[in-house]
C-alpha positions in Angstrom: 14.6 -3.8 -5.0 15.3 -4.8 -1.4 12.4 -5.2 1.1 11.8 -2.5 3.7 12.9 -3.1 7.2 10.3 -4.3 9.7 9.8 -2.7 13.0 11.6 -5.5 14.7 14.5 -5.4 12.4 14.9 -1.7 12.8 14.8 -2.1 16.6 17.4 -4.9 16.3 19.7 -2.8 14.2 19.3 0.2 16.6 20.0 -2.1 19.6 23.1 -3.4 18.0 24.5 -0.1 17.1 23.7 1.6 20.4 24.6 -1.4 22.4 21.0 -1.4 24.0 18.7 -4.3 24.7 16.2 -4.8 21.8 13.2 -4.1 24.1 14.7 -0.5 24.8 15.3 0.1 21.1 11.7 -0.9 20.3 10.5 1.4 23.1 12.5 4.3 21.7 10.9 3.7 18.3 7.5 3.9 20.0 8.4 7.1 21.9 9.6 8.6 18.6 6.4 7.7 16.7 4.2 9.1 19.6 6.1 12.4 19.6 5.9 12.8 15.8 2.0 12.1 16.1 1.7 14.7 18.8 3.8 17.5 17.2 3.0 17.0 13.6 0.6 20.0 13.7 3.5 22.3 14.4 6.0 20.4 12.1 8.0 17.6 13.5 11.7 17.5 12.6 13.8 14.4 12.5 17.4 15.8 12.0 19.2 14.5 9.0 15.9 12.8 7.6 13.2 15.5 7.2 10.2 16.8 8.7 6.5 16.1 9.1 4.3 19.1 7.9 0.6 19.6 8.0 -0.6 21.2 4.8 -4.0 22.7 4.0 -5.2 21.7 0.5 -7.5 23.9 -1.5 -11.0 22.8 -2.7 -10.7 21.8 -6.6 -12.5 20.4 -9.4 -11.4 16.9 -10.6 -12.7 14.4 -13.1 -14.1 10.9 -12.7 -11.7 8.8 -15.0 -14.4 6.3 -15.8 -17.2 8.7 -16.9 -15.4 12.0 -17.4 -17.9 13.8 -15.2 -16.6 16.7 -13.1 -16.6 16.3 -9.3 -15.9 18.7 -6.6 -13.0 17.7 -4.2 -13.4 19.5 -0.9 -10.7 21.3 0.9 -8.6 19.2 3.4 -5.7 18.9 5.7 -2.9 16.4 4.8 0.3 15.4 6.3 3.5 15.4 4.1 7.1 14.5 4.8 9.7 16.7 3.4 13.0 15.0 3.0 16.1 16.8 4.3 18.7 17.9 1.7 21.4 15.8 3.6 19.1 12.6 3.2 18.6 13.3 -0.4 22.4 13.8 -1.0 23.2 10.6 1.0 20.7 8.5 -0.9 20.9 9.9 -4.4 24.4 11.2 -4.4 25.5 14.7 -5.4 25.1 15.9 -8.9 
């Protein structure tokens, strides 16, 4: 399995494709991340990739795997990324 792209490798690839300086491409990535953090509460969509969604999880009962004792897991908010259908088809191929 190939290694994931680093931030600088991603910025370099964007800079090459868009014919921009690497510094501008890195700045665009920073802006995109800041926008995602700011708007994730209302869902943040990256067209063609997917969207960040804030989800409320209910409280539940879990088990300690070492002792088998029941523990109470409190309700909490979590951030999920839902992959777009177009991205799934591009990566996995159509059935």
